VEXBAMI-885250 format. One line per 8 residues: number of its first residue (from 1); their letters; for each residue x, y, z of C-alpha. Coordinates in steps of 0.05 Angstrom, whole numbers. Example, Ala and Ser with C-alpha at 12.3 -4.5 7.8 and 13.67 -1.06 7.14 Angstrom:
2
1 = as = 246:-90:156  273:-21:143
This chain:
949
1 = xxxxxxxx = -123:-308:965  -120:-292:888  -88:-227:892  -98:-165:850  -68:-129:795  -30:-63:816  -63:-9:765  -18:41:751
9 = xxxxxxxx = -41:109:732  -58:120:659  2:167:624  -40:208:583  -117:225:570  -144:173:516  -194:203:469  -236:263:492
17 = xxxxxxxx = -210:303:433  -271:345:420  -279:360:500  -207:376:505  -216:426:441  -267:459:474  -234:465:540  -171:490:505
25 = xxxxxxxx = -214:538:471  -239:576:532  -168:567:563  -138:605:506  -187:654:504  -182:678:586  -126:730:572  -178:765:537
33 = xxxxxxxx = -242:752:565  -279:699:613  -315:638:602  -356:582:633  -370:511:617  -403:456:647  -372:384:639  -433:332:640
41 = xxxxxxxx = -425:247:644  -444:194:675  -402:165:734  -335:138:713  -325:177:646  -269:222:670  -302:284:692  -245:294:743
49 = xxxxxxxx = -193:272:700  -214:324:644  -217:380:703  -147:361:721  -124:367:652  -151:436:646  -116:456:713  -53:428:686
57 = xxxxxxxx = -53:456:614  -73:530:642  -7:576:649  -36:643:642  -53:647:716  -74:621:783  -123:558:789  -169:552:849
65 = xxxxxxxx = -210:488:868  -277:506:896  -312:457:943  -375:461:983  -337:479:1052  -338:428:1114  -394:472:1141  -460:452:1105
73 = xxxxxxxx = -504:505:1134  -453:568:1124  -465:585:1049  -434:642:1011  -474:690:970  -473:697:900  -445:768:916  -388:740:955
81 = xxxxxxxx = -371:681:911  -366:738:848  -323:776:895  -273:714:907  -275:699:833  -264:770:819  -203:775:874  -170:717:840
89 = xxxxxxxx = -165:746:772  -137:817:792  -64:807:770  -78:751:717  -137:711:693  -158:653:733  -190:587:725  -233:562:777
97 = xxxxxxxx = -254:490:778  -312:462:814  -318:384:809  -384:345:825  -425:407:834  -489:362:839  -458:343:905  -471:411:934
105 = xxxxxxxx = -532:426:972  -586:460:935  -577:535:964  -504:523:950  -519:501:879  -563:559:868  -516:617:896  -461:577:851
113 = xxxxxxxx = -497:581:789  -519:654:799  -453:677:806  -426:635:740  -487:676:702  -467:741:733  -390:733:714  -378:781:651
121 = xxxxxxxx = -332:762:600  -284:831:624  -275:787:690  -223:742:656  -250:685:701  -258:618:673  -310:578:710  -304:501:697
129 = xxxxxxxx = -356:459:730  -369:383:728  -434:346:741  -453:270:739  -512:260:689  -541:198:727  -598:243:749  -625:309:715
137 = xxxxxxxx = -573:359:715  -600:415:765  -648:473:732  -599:520:765  -544:499:713  -589:500:648  -560:564:620  -489:544:624
145 = xxxxxxxx = -456:515:562  -442:441:565  -390:394:544  -425:320:546  -375:258:553  -394:194:530  -366:131:530  -295:118:499
153 = xxxxxxxx = -298:86:426  -269:17:422  -201:42:396  -191:87:456  -212:41:509  -168:-8:482  -110:42:481  -124:59:553
161 = xxxxxxxx = -128:-10:576  -58:-24:543  -42:35:578  -62:9:647  -34:-61:637  30:-50:590  -8:-97:540  4:-158:579
169 = xxxxxxxx = -72:-180:579  -83:-240:540  -124:-229:476  -189:-266:502  -179:-229:564  -172:-163:535  -234:-174:492  -279:-194:550
177 = xxxxxxxx = -256:-132:591  -270:-86:535  -333:-118:524  -353:-110:604  -326:-35:613  -375:-13:550  -325:41:540  -330:68:620
185 = xxxxxxxx = -259:86:640  -271:82:719  -305:12:704  -245:-13:664  -199:9:715  -236:-29:769  -243:-94:731  -165:-98:716
193 = xxxxxxxx = -160:-81:788  -198:-146:803  -153:-192:768  -97:-221:794  -35:-223:746  -49:-297:729  -123:-281:703  -97:-221:667
201 = xxxxxxxx = -50:-259:627  -105:-313:614  -65:-372:659  -125:-378:700  -201:-369:686  -229:-306:699  -282:-293:755  -353:-298:740
209 = xxxxxxxx = -388:-248:732  -329:-209:711  -367:-145:731  -397:-168:801  -430:-115:842  -366:-96:879  -332:-70:818  -394:-37:790
217 = xxxxxxxx = -406:0:860  -335:22:850  -340:46:781  -405:83:805  -382:117:861  -431:74:907  -491:35:907  -551:78:876
225 = xxxxxxxx = -614:79:924  -683:105:925  -717:150:982  -768:82:995  -778:19:991  -828:31:934  -771:72:900  -721:18:909
233 = xxxxxxxx = -766:-32:880  -779:9:821  -700:20:804  -691:-53:813  -745:-73:766  -732:-27:714  -660:-51:718  -679:-123:715
241 = xxxxxxxx = -727:-109:651  -671:-79:616  -629:-140:621  -674:-171:567  -686:-110:527  -692:-112:449  -665:-41:445  -593:-7:453
249 = xxxxxxxx = -617:37:504  -642:-24:552  -708:14:570  -767:-18:598  -841:-14:583  -874:23:633  -938:-15:632  -899:-77:646
257 = xxxxxxxx = -862:-44:700  -924:-26:730  -955:-99:720  -889:-131:749  -889:-85:815  -964:-98:825  -948:-171:823  -887:-160:871
265 = xxxxxxxx = -917:-114:918  -990:-138:921  -1011:-93:979  -1051:-33:958  -1015:39:954  -986:76:907  -914:70:888  -869:122:858
273 = xxxxxxxx = -894:147:793  -942:87:793  -1014:71:787  -1057:128:758  -1001:185:753  -956:211:698  -952:165:635  -954:101:681
281 = xxxxxxxx = -1022:96:683  -1075:62:632  -1079:129:600  -1009:167:585  -1047:230:583  -1069:228:653  -1039:283:698  -997:267:764
289 = xxxxxxxx = -1030:239:820  -1015:281:878  -1007:223:926  -960:187:886  -882:200:902  -841:230:848  -798:181:795  -727:171:827
297 = xxxxxxxx = -679:220:796  -643:163:763  -697:151:718  -728:186:661  -796:170:625  -804:181:553  -874:166:523  -891:96:550
305 = xxxxxxxx = -811:77:563  -773:80:627  -697:81:626  -635:102:671  -599:159:652  -533:119:664  -524:49:637  -471:37:688
313 = xxxxxxxx = -520:58:744  -571:10:711  -520:-46:716  -498:-30:791  -574:-23:814  -581:-94:790  -521:-134:811  -522:-101:879
321 = xxxxxxxx = -596:-118:901  -605:-179:944  -603:-243:907  -671:-268:930  -703:-195:915  -669:-196:848  -699:-268:832  -770:-248:860
329 = xxxxxxxx = -764:-183:809  -747:-231:755  -801:-282:771  -855:-217:774  -837:-199:707  -841:-267:675  -904:-273:701  -931:-207:673
337 = xxxxxxxx = -902:-231:610  -937:-294:606  -986:-302:548  -965:-236:520  -926:-245:456  -863:-241:490  -847:-320:498  -764:-314:492
345 = xxxxxxxx = -764:-247:536  -813:-288:591  -764:-348:590  -703:-309:603  -733:-274:663  -750:-343:686  -675:-369:674  -658:-308:721
353 = xxxxxxxx = -701:-334:772  -655:-401:784  -623:-410:845  -539:-411:840  -501:-424:777  -513:-500:776  -535:-520:701  -609:-528:686
361 = xxxxxxxx = -617:-568:621  -688:-567:614  -689:-489:619  -627:-485:574  -661:-525:518  -729:-484:523  -684:-412:518  -641:-445:455
369 = xxxxxxxx = -694:-475:417  -741:-408:421  -676:-368:406  -675:-408:340  -751:-397:324  -755:-353:269  -829:-342:275  -816:-313:349
377 = xxxxxxxx = -806:-245:344  -744:-220:372  -684:-175:355  -615:-205:345  -593:-175:410  -645:-213:447  -631:-272:410  -556:-265:431
385 = xxxxxxxx = -575:-254:508  -621:-318:505  -567:-362:476  -515:-339:515  -557:-352:577  -575:-416:553  -499:-435:541  -493:-410:617
393 = xxxxxxxx = -543:-464:636  -510:-522:595  -468:-580:621  -446:-610:561  -378:-576:536  -399:-591:459  -465:-557:470  -449:-505:510
401 = xxxxxxxx = -394:-488:454  -445:-491:396  -501:-443:438  -444:-386:458  -428:-387:375  -500:-378:359  -501:-323:414  -435:-296:378
409 = xxxxxxxx = -464:-303:314  -533:-256:338  -487:-205:365  -450:-201:304  -512:-188:260  -539:-139:320  -473:-99:301  -439:-117:366
417 = xxxxxxxx = -375:-142:350  -350:-123:422  -404:-178:450  -387:-227:395  -311:-232:411  -317:-253:491  -370:-303:470  -330:-332:408
425 = xxxxxxxx = -275:-338:462  -321:-376:508  -343:-424:459  -269:-455:450  -277:-524:466  -229:-581:440  -286:-631:449  -332:-594:408
433 = xxxxxxxx = -346:-626:333  -309:-595:278  -370:-568:255  -382:-532:315  -308:-507:313  -318:-490:238  -378:-442:253  -339:-411:307
441 = xxxxxxxx = -275:-395:267  -323:-372:212  -354:-317:254  -283:-305:286  -258:-289:215  -323:-247:196  -309:-207:255  -233:-190:240
449 = xxxxxxxx = -248:-178:169  -295:-123:193  -255:-96:251  -187:-126:253  -122:-147:217  -147:-177:159  -85:-229:155  -117:-256:218
457 = xxxxxxxx = -186:-257:184  -161:-295:125  -128:-351:170  -182:-355:210  -227:-364:150  -183:-416:119  -184:-455:182  -267:-455:180
465 = xxxxxxxx = -268:-475:107  -221:-537:132  -264:-555:191  -332:-548:157  -310:-586:95  -332:-652:112  -403:-635:148  -424:-572:111
473 = xxxxxxxx = -396:-570:43  -437:-502:23  -415:-468:88  -338:-484:74  -349:-460:3  -373:-390:35  -321:-386:90  -259:-399:29
481 = xxxxxxxx = -290:-345:-9  -295:-297:57  -221:-314:64  -208:-291:-11  -248:-228:12  -197:-218:62  -137:-230:20  -168:-181:-30
489 = xxxxxxxx = -171:-127:17  -99:-142:38  -77:-140:-36  -49:-208:-28  -52:-232:-92  -24:-299:-85  -61:-314:-27  -130:-294:-64
497 = xxxxxxxx = -115:-339:-120  -91:-398:-74  -158:-385:-40  -188:-387:-96  -161:-447:-123  -207:-492:-170  -262:-532:-132  -303:-591:-154
505 = xxxxxxxx = -365:-581:-198  -424:-550:-161  -468:-611:-149  -531:-620:-121  -536:-631:-48  -585:-649:6  -603:-590:42  -582:-590:118
513 = xxxxxxxx = -648:-597:166  -684:-536:179  -650:-497:123  -689:-471:60  -674:-519:9  -680:-473:-56  -649:-409:-22  -597:-458:1
521 = xxxxxxxx = -581:-484:-62  -584:-413:-95  -535:-390:-44  -485:-450:-59  -490:-429:-128  -478:-357:-120  -417:-375:-81  -385:-417:-133
529 = xxxxxxxx = -399:-373:-186  -371:-318:-153  -309:-355:-137  -296:-384:-210  -307:-312:-235  -264:-282:-186  -207:-325:-206  -217:-316:-279
537 = xxxxxxxx = -208:-248:-263  -150:-244:-228  -113:-291:-264  -125:-241:-328  -168:-291:-364  -223:-236:-373  -257:-272:-424  -276:-326:-376
545 = xxxxxxxx = -294:-281:-317  -356:-254:-354  -403:-309:-350  -400:-334:-280  -403:-266:-252  -459:-250:-299  -498:-311:-273  -485:-287:-198
553 = xxxxxxxx = -517:-218:-219  -575:-251:-247  -589:-302:-193  -593:-252:-143  -649:-216:-183  -705:-261:-151  -667:-267:-77  -682:-229:-20
561 = xxxxxxxx = -623:-251:27  -573:-193:43  -517:-232:38  -526:-262:-31  -552:-192:-50  -481:-164:-27  -451:-219:-71  -490:-195:-133
569 = xxxxxxxx = -465:-126:-119  -396:-141:-114  -398:-184:-177  -433:-123:-209  -379:-76:-196  -330:-128:-221  -358:-129:-290  -367:-54:-289
577 = xxxxxxxx = -441:-57:-286  -453:2:-240  -528:-2:-249  -534:-77:-232  -487:-56:-173  -534:-5:-149  -591:-42:-154  -560:-102:-117
585 = xxxxxxxx = -531:-55:-63  -600:-16:-51  -629:-85:-47  -585:-114:6  -586:-45:44  -669:-53:47  -668:-125:62  -615:-116:118
593 = xxxxxxxx = -652:-63:150  -719:-101:144  -684:-159:186  -649:-118:229  -583:-141:209  -546:-79:231  -475:-116:210  -489:-117:142
601 = xxxxxxxx = -520:-49:136  -449:-12:125  -427:-62:73  -487:-50:33  -480:28:34  -400:10:22  -424:-19:-46  -471:24:-61
609 = xxxxxxxx = -419:85:-50  -375:51:-95  -420:39:-152  -443:114:-154  -368:135:-143  -352:90:-205  -408:125:-248  -380:193:-232
617 = xxxxxxxx = -441:206:-184  -398:239:-131  -446:276:-87  -494:212:-86  -429:173:-71  -413:221:-13  -483:212:14  -475:139:23
625 = xxxxxxxx = -410:141:44  -427:190:102  -486:151:128  -442:84:118  -383:112:166  -434:131:215  -465:58:213  -398:26:211
633 = xxxxxxxx = -370:66:274  -441:49:309  -430:-21:289  -356:-23:314  -326:-39:236  -266:2:235  -244:-32:175  -307:-13:130
641 = xxxxxxxx = -302:53:168  -236:64:129  -265:42:62  -321:90:74  -271:148:86  -234:131:33  -287:143:-11  -310:212:27
649 = xxxxxxxx = -239:230:8  -246:212:-69  -312:252:-72  -282:312:-38  -220:309:-82  -255:345:-138  -296:393:-86  -260:450:-60
657 = xxxxxxxx = -242:419:1  -172:402:15  -181:402:92  -234:348:81  -189:303:37  -133:309:88  -175:286:143  -206:226:108
665 = xxxxxxxx = -145:203:77  -110:207:145  -163:172:182  -171:118:130  -93:106:128  -91:101:206  -136:47:203  -107:12:140
673 = xxxxxxxx = -37:11:159  -50:-21:232  -102:-75:198  -69:-85:138  -120:-58:92  -84:-47:19  -143:-34:-20  -170:24:28
681 = xxxxxxxx = -96:49:31  -91:55:-51  -156:90:-52  -138:143:1  -74:159:-33  -107:162:-101  -157:211:-68  -91:255:-41
689 = xxxxxxxx = -63:248:-113  -124:271:-147  -134:328:-98  -64:349:-114  -76:344:-195  -142:383:-183  -104:438:-151  -44:445:-198
697 = xxxxxxxx = 3:403:-164  24:352:-222  89:335:-189  58:315:-124  5:279:-158  55:242:-202  97:224:-149  39:193:-106
705 = xxxxxxxx = 4:157:-163  70:133:-189  76:90:-121  9:59:-143  13:48:-217  83:34:-241  103:-38:-248  142:-63:-195
713 = xxxxxxxx = 137:-105:-127  116:-38:-99  60:-26:-144  -11:-13:-109  -68:-55:-97  -87:-100:-162  -160:-79:-162  -145:1:-148
721 = xxxxxxxx = -85:20:-190  -115:9:-266  -172:62:-239  -117:112:-222  -78:102:-285  -112:161:-323  -97:205:-271  -26:186:-268
729 = xxxxxxxx = -24:196:-346  -48:265:-339  -1:284:-279  63:247:-311  50:284:-376  50:356:-338  109:336:-295  149:312:-364
737 = xxxxxxxx = 148:243:-344  123:221:-414  159:153:-416  128:135:-341  60:146:-371  70:103:-433  98:46:-385  23:35:-357
745 = xxxxxxxx = -13:45:-421  -8:-29:-451  -41:-57:-378  -90:-3:-383  -110:-18:-455  -125:-96:-436  -165:-66:-376  -202:-26:-423
753 = xxxxxxxx = -216:-79:-478  -251:-119:-419  -304:-68:-405  -314:-73:-332  -300:1:-322  -347:39:-371  -304:104:-372  -239:66:-384
761 = xxxxxxxx = -244:62:-461  -254:142:-467  -201:148:-414  -152:109:-458  -163:153:-513  -152:219:-471  -86:183:-446  -64:167:-518
769 = xxxxxxxx = -89:243:-540  -41:272:-480  16:231:-505  8:241:-584  35:291:-630  -3:348:-648  -26:318:-717  -59:259:-680
777 = xxxxxxxx = -83:288:-616  -140:328:-644  -176:264:-668  -158:224:-605  -191:281:-562  -248:279:-602  -258:210:-601  -244:208:-527
785 = xxxxxxxx = -305:251:-523  -348:208:-565  -338:152:-516  -352:189:-459  -416:204:-491  -433:128:-495  -412:116:-427  -440:175:-387
793 = xxxxxxxx = -417:212:-330  -400:289:-327  -339:289:-289  -294:247:-340  -329:280:-396  -316:348:-369  -242:330:-351  -226:307:-423
801 = xxxxxxxx = -261:374:-448  -214:415:-406  -149:374:-428  -176:387:-504  -191:461:-493  -122:474:-457  -94:439:-521  -132:479:-569
809 = xxxxxxxx = -115:545:-536  -44:532:-533  -49:516:-610  -81:580:-618  -152:557:-628  -187:604:-584  -255:596:-614  -255:524:-612
817 = xxxxxxxx = -218:531:-542  -274:570:-512  -327:524:-534  -292:465:-500  -277:501:-441  -349:529:-428  -369:457:-437  -319:430:-381
825 = xxxxxxxx = -345:489:-338  -417:467:-340  -397:392:-330  -358:406:-272  -408:450:-241  -463:405:-251  -425:346:-216  -396:397:-159
833 = xxxxxxxx = -328:392:-180  -307:453:-154  -234:453:-155  -240:431:-228  -286:484:-250  -233:532:-222  -187:504:-272  -235:517:-333
841 = xxxxxxxx = -252:587:-309  -178:605:-303  -166:577:-377  -229:615:-401  -197:676:-369  -132:670:-404  -172:670:-476  -207:739:-445
849 = xxxxxxxx = -272:707:-427  -299:730:-362  -334:671:-327  -366:696:-260  -335:655:-202  -370:646:-140  -359:703:-96  -323:740:-142
857 = xxxxxxxx = -332:815:-149  -328:875:-88  -297:820:-43  -234:819:-91  -174:864:-72  -170:929:-124  -98:911:-139  -114:838:-165
865 = xxxxxxxx = -158:868:-211  -98:897:-246  -69:830:-270  -80:800:-336  -115:731:-338  -49:699:-350  -13:738:-293  -76:719:-252
873 = xxxxxxxx = -68:644:-261  11:650:-246  -1:688:-180  -45:640:-154  -5:577:-168  55:610:-136  14:631:-77  5:558:-63
881 = xxxxxxxx = 77:539:-71  87:521:-140  158:531:-170  158:568:-240  181:502:-274  118:472:-249  72:528:-265  105:530:-335
889 = xxxxxxxx = 89:454:-341  14:463:-316  4:522:-352  40:488:-422  90:552:-429  161:564:-421  197:581:-354  223:644:-386
897 = xxxxxxxx = 148:662:-399  130:648:-320  193:693:-304  168:748:-347  94:748:-323  116:744:-252  167:803:-253  101:838:-275
905 = xxxxxxxx = 52:809:-217  109:833:-173  104:906:-205  33:914:-204  20:888:-138  75:927:-107  101:860:-69  175:843:-57
913 = xxxxxxxx = 168:771:-49  131:705:-55  105:709:11  78:772:6  46:744:-61  21:691:-20  -9:731:33  -42:775:-16
921 = xxxxxxxx = -77:717:-56  -96:692:10  -134:756:29  -170:755:-35  -194:685:-31  -219:696:45  -256:767:12  -290:718:-42
929 = xxxxxxxx = -311:664:11  -340:722:56  -379:752:0  -403:687:-25  -430:675:47  -457:744:41  -494:729:-26  -518:665:-1
937 = xxxxxxxx = -552:700:67  -582:752:19  -606:699:-25  -637:660:32  -662:722:61  -701:740:-7  -725:668:-16  -761:668:54
945 = xxxxx = -785:740:48  -804:734:-28  -759:799:-43  -733:820:-103  -659:833:-110
C-alpha cells in the first residue's frame, strides 16, 4: 500500500486571464444588456472552474444553473426556456450557466441553442454555456460567440502545482509532473493525487508509467470509445501512430492508418471512414462511400492527415486499450512502415510490440544507432522519442544514462525543455562516466540558461566543463564559454572574468570518432577566440579584444552550423559591426530553420533584433523581436522571451505607445527578477526611461537612468549602462543635474574611442554640447551631426538635430532653428519615432511654423486653437502631470515664464484647475485620434475604389 497525496482545492484560478476578461466584460454589461458566450475546451482544461468563477463573480442579480433534467424524454421548447430565462431577470439581470451542454441530447440542445439566439440584448440575461472540444461542437451552437481554452502555459501550470502541493514536490518530480500533464489542470491534479507523500518528495521512485490508464481516464472523464469494433480499432490505430509522430499535433498519415487496419483486420468489409471513402482512399478527392461508417467524432481528417481533436483523449485511448490489442496495432503499423523509408518510426513501433518492461538490448541498440544516424530522415522530436525508448530498454546504467542524455539533447533542439528536464533527471547515474555526466550537466545548464535562474545555469555549466575536461577538451571549453554567457546574463562581472580565465593555447586535436574533423576544429577555434576577446573586452583592454573577436566573425563566414554562426553574431555585436551581426544572425536563423532546431531560432532572432536596434532601425528590430517572442514562448524559453520583450519595449519607447512600453517592461522585469537576468532588466529600465524622456519627463528619466549609469555598486549591467549614457546626460541636463552628467562622460569617452558602438562618437559630441558653454556648444553640435552622417541611422541624428534646434531657438536664431527642427521632424517620421516627432512639431510651433500633425484639424476643440504655440506646449505638459519647474527645464525658460503663460492658458480656456486642463487636453487628443482614424479609413476607401479626394 503506497497511499495517496491529499490534493487540496486550488485557492485561485491560474492563468485564463484572456478568458476571464471576456467573461468579465459580459458580466459587467449585464445591467445594461444581455449577452451569450460559449466556453469550449478539451476535457480537464477547466471549463467548469471558469463557470463557477463567473457565478461567484456575478453580484448584480440571481445565478441559475440549467441541466438537462432527470427525464430525458421531457423537453422544454425554446419558447418555454426563453420565458424561464426572462422571468429570472424581471427584478434584476440574471446569469444562466449551462455546463457540459454537449451532454444534452440532440432535441434539447436544439431548443437551448434556439432560445439563446432568440434572447435580445434588452432581456438582461447572460447565458454562459460550456462544451467539450474533444469532438466537433454541435452545429446548433455555431452562431454563438466562442471563448476557447488552451492548455496552461508552463509558468501557470507550475504555479498550480505549487498551489496543489504547498510547494513540497522535489524538483525532479515537479519537472516530470509538469511534463506529463502537458498544461492540463485536471491531469495535473490526478497525477499528484496518485503519488504518495514519499514519492512526491522524491524519497521513493515514481511509478512507471506516471500517467497510467487510470489517471488519464480520470482526467478525461472516462474511457473514450467508438460505436463499433471497427471504430474502436481506428481510434486505437490513430492513437498508436501518434506515439511516433514527427509533428507537434501527434497526427497520422491516413494511408498508413488504412494499411495498418487492413493488416489488423484482414477480413473484408468497410471500417469507419476507410476504404474508398472520404479522403482515406487512394484518391483523396473521392466522394463518400454510402456503406462506410462515419469517422468517429473524436477524430478530424485534414487533407491526408488524421488526428484527435484532444491530445488527452488520444493518450487515454492508447493507455486504456488492452495490452495485447495495443501491441497488435503497433505491430501492424510497423509492418505497414517497413520498406517505406520510415526506418526509425518502424523500429519504434516494433519496440512497443515487446511484452512487459524487461530490457531488450538488441532492440535498444538498433533504436539508438538509427536515431544517431544523420542520414536517416527524422525530426529532433522523433529522435528524442527513439533515444528515450532505447534507454527504457537498456539494462546497463551507464549506457542508459547516455541514451537519456541524448534524448534530452534532441528534445531541447526540438524546443521542448519541459520534456528535456525529466529526461535529464532520469539520466542521473553516479556510475556513469564523467563524459556522460558532463554532457548531461551541459544540457541541464543550457536549459536553465534559456528558461531558468541563470545562477543555477552558471554552476551547472561550470560542473559540465570540469567533468568534460579530460575526455573532451573542446566540449569543456564550449561549456565554460556558455557558463560565461550565464554570468554575463546575470551581470556578474567577477564570475564572468573568472570563468573566462586564461586557458592553454589552442592546439590541434584529433577529432573524436564520428565527428566532422574540419568543422569541429573550426568550432573549437571560434570558442577559443571568442573567449579570449570577451575577456579582454571585460578587462578594459579594448585594443586586445578586436583581433580575436574579428577572427570569430571571419571564421564563421564559411560555416553553416547555427551555433558557430550565433557566436559570430555575438562577436560582431561586441565589436559594434552591426552589418556583420545582422548577416551572422540571419544565416544562423536560416541554418536553425533548415535543421529544424526550434531551440536556436529564438536566439538567432534575438541577435538580429539587437543588431537592428543598435543600427537605429527600430521597426525592423520590432519585427524580429515580435517573431522571436512568439518562437521563444513556443519553445518554452522564458529568459529569451524576456530579452525579446526588452527589445520590444525599446522599440516602442520612441513611438507613441506608452501602454506597450509599460506592458513589455513589466513582462520583461517579471522574468528578469525571478531568474536573475540583469541584462534584460537593465534594457527594460532603459526603455522605460527613454519613454519618459521622449514624453517630456526628464526628472523621471534621470531618476531611472541614474540607477543604471552612475558609478557605484548599484550600477546597472556592465554591457548596457554605457549604451544608456547619452539618454542619461540629456535627461540630467534638462533636470538640472549637470554634475551627475559629467561624472559618466569619461568612461563613455573610452567606450566611444573603442569603436564598438557606431553611434557613440556622435553621441559623445552631443553630450559635450549639452554641457558646454554657449561659445562652444554650436561647434560641438555641428561636429556631432557630422559624425552622425558617417555612422548613419535616422533616430540618433534626428535627436541631435532636435536638441540643436532647441538650443538655437533659445538663442533667438529662428531661421537656423527652423531648419534643424525640420530635419529632426523628417528623421523622426522616417523611422517611426512618433513621440519624438511630437517634440519637434511643438518646437516648430513655438517658432510660428505650423507643421501638420497626424489627426490635427477639425477634431481639435476650438478653444485650444486660441492658445499660442508656447501656451499649447505648456498646457500639454501640465496635462501630463509635469510641475511648473519641470516644464521650465524642458522648454529652457524660467519658472516665472511658465507661471505667466499658464495663467493665460487658464483664462483663455475658462478652466480653474490643472485637473480641468488635463481633461480638456485629453478630449482634444482623443478627438485627434478619432479624426486620424477617420482619415485613414477615408484614405483606404479611396485607395480601394480609386476615388479622388
